[in-house]
C-alpha positions in Angstrom: -29.5 14.6 -31.7 -29.9 17.1 -28.9 -33.2 18.9 -28.8 -32.9 22.1 -31.1 -33.4 25.6 -30.2 -34.6 28.5 -32.7 -32.8 31.7 -32.2 -35.3 33.8 -34.5 -38.9 33.1 -34.3 -42.2 35.1 -34.9 -45.1 33.8 -32.8 -47.3 36.9 -33.6 -50.1 37.6 -30.8 -53.7 37.0 -30.0 -55.6 34.2 -31.8 -52.6 33.2 -33.9 -50.7 32.0 -30.8 -53.1 29.0 -30.8 -51.3 27.8 -34.1 -47.8 29.3 -33.7 -46.9 28.3 -30.1 -47.7 24.5 -30.4 -46.0 24.4 -33.6 -42.8 25.9 -32.4 -42.9 23.6 -29.2 -43.3 20.6 -31.5 -39.9 21.5 -33.1 -37.8 23.4 -30.5 -37.1 23.4 -26.8 -36.4 27.1 -26.7 -36.9 30.0 -29.2 -36.0 33.6 -29.3 -39.3 35.4 -29.7 -39.5 38.4 -31.9 -40.9 41.6 -30.5 -42.4 43.2 -33.8 -46.1 42.5 -32.8 -48.8 45.2 -32.9 -48.1 47.1 -30.7 -44.3 46.3 -30.5 -42.9 44.9 -27.3 -40.7 47.8 -26.2 -40.6 47.4 -22.3 -39.8 44.8 -19.9 -43.5 44.9 -18.6 -44.8 44.2 -22.1 -42.4 41.3 -22.6 -43.5 39.7 -19.3 -47.1 40.0 -20.3 -46.4 38.8 -23.7 -44.5 35.7 -22.3 -47.7 35.0 -20.3 -49.9 34.9 -23.3 -47.5 32.5 -24.9 -47.5 30.2 -21.9 -51.3 30.4 -21.7 -51.5 29.2 -25.4 -48.8 26.5 -24.7 -51.0 25.1 -21.7 -54.2 25.4 -23.8 -52.6 23.3 -26.7 -52.2 20.4 -24.1 -48.4 20.6 -23.9 -46.8 20.9 -20.4 -45.4 24.3 -19.4 -41.8 22.9 -19.4 -41.9 21.5 -22.7 -41.0 25.0 -24.5 -39.3 28.1 -23.1 -39.9 31.6 -24.9 -36.8 33.7 -24.7 -37.9 37.1 -24.9 -36.7 40.2 -26.8 -37.3 43.9 -26.7 -37.9 46.0 -29.7 -35.2 48.8 -29.9 -36.2 52.3 -30.9 -34.6 55.7 -31.3 -35.8 56.7 -27.7 -35.2 53.4 -25.7 -33.7 54.4 -22.5 -30.4 52.9 -21.2 -32.3 52.2 -18.0 -34.6 49.8 -20.0 -31.7 47.6 -20.5 -31.0 47.3 -16.8 -34.6 46.4 -16.2 -34.4 43.7 -19.0 -31.3 42.2 -17.7 -32.7 42.1 -14.1 -36.1 40.4 -15.5 -34.3 37.1 -16.1 -36.5 36.4 -19.1 -35.1 39.0 -21.7 -32.0 37.7 -23.6 -31.7 40.4 -26.4 -33.0 43.6 -28.1 -33.9 43.5 -31.6 -32.8 46.2 -34.0 -35.1 46.8 -37.0 -34.1 49.7 -39.2 -37.3 51.7 -39.5 -39.4 50.4 -42.3 -37.3 47.5 -43.2 -39.7 44.7 -42.6 -43.1 43.8 -41.1 -44.1 46.0 -38.2 -40.7 47.8 -38.2 -42.1 51.4 -38.6 -41.0 52.3 -34.8 -37.6 50.9 -35.4 -34.3 52.8 -35.4 -33.7 55.7 -37.8 -30.3 56.5 -36.6 -27.6 54.4 -34.8 -26.3 57.4 -33.1 -29.7 58.0 -31.3 -29.4 54.7 -29.5 -25.7 54.6 -28.9 -26.0 55.0 -25.1 -28.5 52.1 -24.9 -26.2 49.9 -27.1 -23.3 50.5 -24.7 -25.7 49.7 -21.8 -26.3 46.4 -23.6 -22.8 45.6 -23.7 -22.3 46.5 -20.1 -25.3 44.4 -18.9 -24.6 41.1 -21.2 -27.7 41.6 -23.4 -27.5 40.6 -27.0 -28.5 42.6 -30.0 -30.2 40.8 -32.8 -30.1 42.6 -36.0 -32.2 42.8 -39.0 -29.4 43.7 -41.3 -30.7 45.7 -44.1 -30.4 49.4 -45.0 -33.8 51.2 -46.0 -32.5 53.9 -48.3 -35.0 53.7 -51.3 -32.2 54.3 -53.7 -30.4 51.0 -52.8 -31.8 48.2 -54.7 -33.7 45.7 -52.6 -31.3 42.7 -53.4 -28.3 44.9 -52.2 -29.7 46.2 -48.8 -28.0 43.5 -46.8 -24.9 43.8 -48.5 -24.9 47.6 -47.9 -25.9 47.2 -44.3 -22.9 44.8 -43.7 -20.5 47.1 -45.2 -21.5 50.3 -43.5 -23.8 49.8 -40.5 -22.7 46.7 -38.9 -19.1 48.1 -38.4 -20.6 51.2 -36.8 -22.5 49.3 -34.3 -19.5 47.2 -33.3 -17.7 50.7 -33.0 -20.3 52.2 -30.9 -20.5 49.4 -28.4 -17.1 47.3 -28.2 -17.8 43.9 -26.9 -21.5 44.0 -27.5 -22.6 40.5 -28.7 -24.4 40.9 -32.1 -26.5 38.3 -34.0 -26.7 39.3 -37.7 -29.9 37.4 -38.4 -31.2 35.4 -41.5 -28.0 35.8 -43.7 -28.7 35.9 -47.2 -25.7 37.0 -49.1 -22.1 35.8 -49.6 -21.0 39.3 -48.1 -23.0 38.8 -44.9 -21.7 35.2 -44.6 -18.3 36.3 -45.0 -18.7 39.2 -42.4 -19.7 36.7 -39.8 -16.9 34.1 -40.6 -14.2 36.9 -40.4 -15.6 38.7 -37.3 -14.4 38.5 -33.9 -16.0 36.1 -31.1 -18.8 38.7 -30.4 -20.5 38.4 -33.8 -22.6 35.5 -34.8 -25.3 34.8 -37.4 -28.3 32.8 -38.1 -29.5 31.2 -41.3 -33.1 30.1 -42.3 -34.1 26.8 -43.8 -35.6 28.7 -47.0 -32.5 30.6 -47.7 -30.6 27.3 -47.7 -32.9 25.5 -49.8 -34.1 28.0 -52.5 -32.9 31.1 -54.5 -35.0 34.0 -56.0 -36.1 32.0 -59.0 -38.5 30.4 -56.4 -40.1 33.6 -55.9 -40.0 35.0 -59.4 -39.4 32.4 -62.2 -42.6 31.4 -64.0 -44.8 33.8 -62.0 -44.8 35.6 -58.6 -45.2 33.2 -55.7 -46.1 35.4 -52.8 -45.5 32.6 -50.1 -41.8 32.6 -51.0 -41.6 36.5 -50.4 -39.6 37.4 -47.3 -37.2 40.0 -46.0 -34.3 39.8 -46.5 -35.6 38.7 -50.0 -34.2 35.5 -51.4 -31.0 36.1 -53.4 -29.0 34.6 -56.2 -27.8 30.8 -56.4 -24.2 32.2 -55.8 -25.4 33.7 -52.5 -27.3 30.6 -51.5 -24.1 28.4 -52.3 -22.1 30.8 -50.1 -24.5 30.2 -47.2 -24.0 26.3 -47.7 -20.2 26.9 -47.7 -20.5 28.9 -44.5 -22.4 26.1 -42.7 -19.9 23.6 -44.2 -17.0 25.5 -42.5 -18.5 24.4 -39.1 -18.3 27.9 -37.7 -19.5 27.8 -34.0 -20.9 31.3 -34.5 -23.5 30.1 -37.0 -26.6 28.6 -35.8 -30.3 27.8 -36.5 -32.7 30.8 -36.7 -35.8 29.9 -38.8 -37.4 33.3 -39.0 -40.7 31.6 -39.3 -43.0 34.5 -39.9 -46.7 33.6 -40.6 -49.3 35.8 -42.4 -52.7 34.9 -43.3 -53.2 33.8 -46.8 -55.1 37.0 -47.5 -52.2 39.1 -46.3 -50.0 37.3 -48.8 -52.2 36.8 -51.8 -53.1 40.5 -52.4 -51.9 43.6 -54.3 -49.3 44.5 -51.5 -48.4 41.2 -49.8 -46.7 40.9 -46.5 -43.1 39.7 -46.2 -42.6 36.4 -44.3 -42.2 32.6 -44.7 -43.8 30.2 -42.4 -41.4 27.3 -41.6 -42.5 26.2 -38.0 -44.6 23.4 -39.4 -41.3 21.5 -40.2 -38.3 23.6 -39.6 -35.9 21.2 -38.3 -36.9 18.7 -41.1 -36.3 21.3 -43.7 -32.9 22.0 -42.3 -32.1 18.3 -42.3 -33.0 18.3 -46.0 -30.7 21.3 -46.7 -27.8 19.7 -44.8 -28.3 16.5 -46.5 -28.3 17.9 -50.0 -25.2 19.9 -49.1 -23.6 16.6 -47.7 -23.1 18.0 -44.1 -25.9 16.1 -42.4 -23.3 15.4 -39.6 -23.0 19.1 -38.8 -26.8 19.5 -38.3 -26.7 18.6 -34.6 -24.2 21.3 -33.6 -25.8 23.9 -35.9 -29.3 23.3 -34.4 -28.5 22.4 -30.8 -25.1 23.5 -29.5 -23.7 26.6 -31.2 -26.6 28.9 -30.1 -26.6 28.2 -26.6 -23.0 28.8 -26.3 -23.1 32.1 -27.8 -26.2 33.2 -25.7 -24.4 31.9 -22.6 -27.1 29.2 -21.9 -26.8 25.5 -21.0 -27.3 23.0 -23.7 -30.7 21.2 -23.7 -30.6 17.6 -22.2 -33.4 16.1 -24.0 -32.8 14.3 -27.2 -35.0 14.0 -30.5 -34.8 11.8 -33.5 -35.2 12.5 -37.2 -36.4 9.7 -39.4 -35.9 9.6 -43.2 -39.6 9.3 -43.9 -41.2 10.8 -46.9 -44.5 12.9 -46.3 -46.4 15.6 -48.0 -46.5 19.3 -46.5 -50.0 20.3 -46.3 -51.4 23.2 -48.6 -52.4 25.2 -45.6 -52.6 25.2 -41.9 -55.3 26.9 -39.6 -54.2 30.2 -38.4 -56.5 32.5 -36.3 -59.7 33.0 -38.3 -57.9 32.2 -41.6 -55.0 29.9 -42.8 -51.4 30.3 -43.5 -49.5 28.6 -46.3 -46.4 26.9 -45.1 -43.1 26.9 -46.9 -43.0 24.2 -49.6 -46.8 23.6 -49.4 -47.8 20.4 -51.3 -44.3 19.3 -51.8 -42.8 16.1 -50.5 -40.6 16.4 -47.4 -37.6 13.9 -46.9 -37.3 13.9 -43.1 -39.7 13.8 -40.0 -39.4 14.1 -36.3 -40.0 10.7 -34.7 -43.3 10.7 -32.7 -44.0 14.2 -34.0 -47.8 15.0 -34.1 -49.5 15.0 -37.4 -49.9 18.4 -39.0 -53.3 19.3 -40.4 
């Protein structure tokens, strides 16, 4: 199959890059890098510096500089000026802005509180051909956490498209049947990404038999009906659905605590996990396009020319992986995986 890309990836920053960058490069040729670091990546200058740190970590890992391309994004706020969109477009390295509703997830406190406040900036994005990646949840505390994506799709997504006609929007990490339907029914300027964990498990994995914090993510895992709707969306072969792992590492102490952080780390084996999900759904033949073709077309980028091979080889996901001065517990830690990249380095 063609070398895949990841259109939603969290590398974090600082010492964590020593783990996250080579892991991403092992799986993917390119990745859209999320900007919700501390502090957030809100300007073109900050994005350029962040990309430099990523590339330093790539070289330090022993991988060649052309083995992995981080595609940068900027963190949208209420006060992001339209002029920043022009600077981002001219930089050549920034492909999208990220809309976090303020308070929706990890490091989102500086996010958008009111769509109307950033309306001129959204229109500038449409004008300059910069995409908008969206964390699609409302943050109203009166809305049940399991319904926040459904409400966003019904109320906020239409307003975004109304404010900036023609703006290309990626509704990230779809988790509900409503979100899947919204993308399938949308026009050519709306796409969606789906994670491996939302394809493989439902909320029972998080809550049944005890709380399992390493399955806690936002948007939170949903019902089996929702998971099956995501698989049906994949089966449709829609060219506006593509791979976005939302790999989001947190040190073990930040997960196994009284107020654990949201995020599932899947970069250790993301492509292998997608292969398992597609195989179980009976659509393994659609994995190549989902992983390698649909995303580049939507982003207006050329497809990768390299190829990778997946083998049906059983292996055990390690219980933990080094992460900065701690460890991160990967998705499906301790479980048997059915697929492995040929020639991929062992994970330890």
